[in-house]
C-alpha positions in Angstrom: 29.6 36.8 -41.1 32.9 38.7 -41.0 35.5 37.5 -43.5 38.7 36.0 -42.1 41.9 36.7 -44.0 44.7 37.8 -41.8 44.2 38.3 -38.0 46.7 39.5 -35.4 45.8 39.4 -31.8 46.8 38.7 -28.2 47.0 34.9 -27.6 45.9 33.3 -24.3 46.8 29.7 -23.3 44.1 27.4 -22.0 46.2 24.3 -21.4 43.4 21.8 -20.7 42.6 18.8 -22.9 39.0 17.6 -23.8 37.3 21.0 -23.0 33.7 20.3 -23.9 31.0 22.6 -25.0 29.3 22.6 -21.6 32.4 24.2 -20.2 32.7 26.6 -23.1 29.1 27.8 -22.5 27.2 26.0 -19.7 23.6 24.8 -20.4 21.9 27.3 -18.1 22.8 30.1 -20.5 21.3 28.5 -23.6 17.9 30.2 -23.3 18.8 33.3 -25.2 17.1 33.5 -28.6 19.8 35.6 -30.3 23.4 34.9 -31.1 24.8 37.8 -29.2 25.4 38.2 -25.5 27.0 34.8 -24.8 30.5 36.1 -24.3 29.9 37.2 -20.7 29.1 33.5 -19.9 32.1 32.0 -21.7 33.9 29.4 -19.5 31.6 30.6 -16.7 32.3 27.8 -14.2 36.0 28.5 -14.5 35.9 32.3 -14.8 33.8 32.9 -11.7 33.7 31.8 -8.1 30.5 30.6 -6.4 29.6 34.1 -5.3 29.9 35.5 -8.8 33.2 37.2 -8.4 36.0 36.6 -11.0 38.4 33.9 -10.1 41.9 35.5 -10.4 43.5 32.1 -10.9 41.7 31.5 -14.2 43.8 32.6 -17.2 41.2 34.8 -18.9 40.9 36.9 -15.8 44.6 37.8 -15.8 45.1 41.4 -16.9 47.8 40.6 -19.3 45.4 38.6 -21.5 42.6 41.2 -21.5 41.4 41.6 -25.1 42.7 38.3 -26.2 41.4 37.2 -29.6 43.4 34.0 -30.2 42.8 31.0 -28.0 45.6 28.4 -27.6 43.8 25.3 -26.5 44.4 21.6 -25.7 43.7 18.4 -27.6 40.0 17.5 -28.6 38.8 21.0 -28.0 35.0 21.5 -28.3 34.0 17.9 -27.6 30.7 17.0 -26.1 27.3 18.2 -27.3 26.9 19.9 -30.7 25.6 23.2 -29.4 26.3 26.0 -31.7 26.3 28.4 -28.8 29.9 27.4 -28.1 31.4 29.3 -31.1 28.8 32.0 -30.5 30.2 32.6 -27.0 33.8 32.5 -28.2 33.1 35.0 -31.0 31.0 37.3 -28.8 33.9 37.3 -26.2 36.2 38.4 -29.0 38.0 35.3 -30.2 38.6 35.0 -34.0 40.8 31.9 -34.0 41.4 28.8 -31.8 44.7 26.9 -32.1 44.8 23.4 -30.8 46.2 19.9 -31.7 42.7 18.7 -32.6 39.1 19.6 -32.5 35.7 17.8 -32.2 34.3 17.6 -35.8 30.9 19.2 -35.1 32.5 22.1 -33.1 35.1 22.7 -35.9 32.3 22.9 -38.5 30.2 25.2 -36.3 33.3 27.5 -35.9 33.8 27.9 -39.6 30.1 28.6 -40.1 30.3 31.5 -37.6 33.6 33.2 -38.7 36.0 31.5 -36.3 39.1 29.8 -37.7 40.1 26.5 -36.0 43.8 26.0 -36.5 45.1 22.5 -36.0 48.9 22.3 -35.3 51.0 19.5 -33.8 51.2 18.9 -30.1 54.8 20.2 -30.0 53.8 23.4 -31.9 50.8 24.1 -29.6 53.0 23.5 -26.5 55.5 26.0 -27.8 52.9 28.6 -28.4 51.5 28.1 -24.9 55.0 28.5 -23.5 55.5 31.7 -25.4 52.1 33.1 -24.4 53.0 32.5 -20.7 56.6 33.8 -21.0 56.1 36.9 -23.1 54.0 40.0 -22.1 51.5 41.1 -24.8 52.2 38.0 -26.8 50.5 38.2 -30.2 50.0 35.7 -33.0 49.3 36.3 -36.6 46.9 33.9 -38.2 47.1 34.1 -42.0 44.4 32.2 -43.7 45.5 33.3 -47.2 48.8 31.5 -46.7 47.5 29.0 -44.1 50.3 30.1 -41.7 50.8 31.0 -38.0 53.6 33.2 -36.9 54.8 35.6 -34.2 57.4 38.3 -33.9 59.9 36.0 -32.2 60.4 33.7 -35.1 57.7 31.1 -34.8 56.3 29.9 -38.1 54.0 27.0 -38.8 51.6 26.0 -41.5 48.2 24.4 -41.2 45.7 22.7 -43.4 42.0 23.4 -44.0 39.8 22.1 -46.7 39.2 24.4 -49.7 35.5 24.9 -49.2 35.8 26.0 -45.5 38.7 28.2 -46.4 36.8 29.9 -49.2 33.8 30.5 -47.0 35.9 32.1 -44.3 37.9 34.2 -46.7 34.7 35.5 -48.3 32.6 35.7 -45.1 30.0 33.2 -46.4 27.8 31.4 -43.9 25.0 29.0 -45.0 22.5 31.8 -45.6 25.0 33.8 -47.7 25.9 30.7 -49.7 22.2 30.1 -50.4 21.6 33.8 -51.4 24.3 33.5 -54.0 21.7 31.5 -56.0 18.9 33.9 -55.3 18.1 34.6 -58.9 17.9 30.9 -59.7 15.6 30.4 -56.6 13.4 33.2 -57.7 13.2 31.9 -61.3 12.3 28.4 -60.0 9.6 29.8 -57.7 8.1 32.0 -60.4 7.8 29.0 -62.8 6.6 26.5 -60.2 2.8 26.1 -60.0 1.3 27.5 -56.8 -0.3 25.0 -54.5 -3.7 26.9 -54.6 -3.7 27.0 -58.4 -2.9 23.3 -58.7 -5.8 22.4 -56.4 -8.4 24.8 -57.8 -9.2 22.9 -60.9 
């Protein structure tokens, strides 16, 4: 996965609490067997009308937020089912970070395993970021994982906490497979020394 160190991008406010994974990526789109292509279905029931046309009242359809890569969300974001397709859809759409007062635990873990940084700030800080994202055109946030800081060009500064292991994995771009492959030589040595099943049953 792509490393995450310092990211600057357009921020879009989604001021809804308890957004669950079925709203992030509805269940009818889970039949794909690859990780890509889910972005077009992100928040599908909110982004599109019944006839399939974009709903202009939904924030992601506003031209000013086109190309947004930082999502400012409400409390308990990513609750509901444990589907990993939710961060896949966010990442495929273009989001690299989600800022919210709190996250569902499994969703937060799935984000870090896929290169998305979940940033937990206070309710007041998130409310201020949402206000600025609505008030300012082309509002951009800088998310600095090296310093664990969030800032903008208008003087906002806040720090966040993330456990050391998740932080290191994101900084180095290490998902579960990459972490395992760091021990590839040890794995090969173990496999070469381990008796084969056929050999152990041929005597």
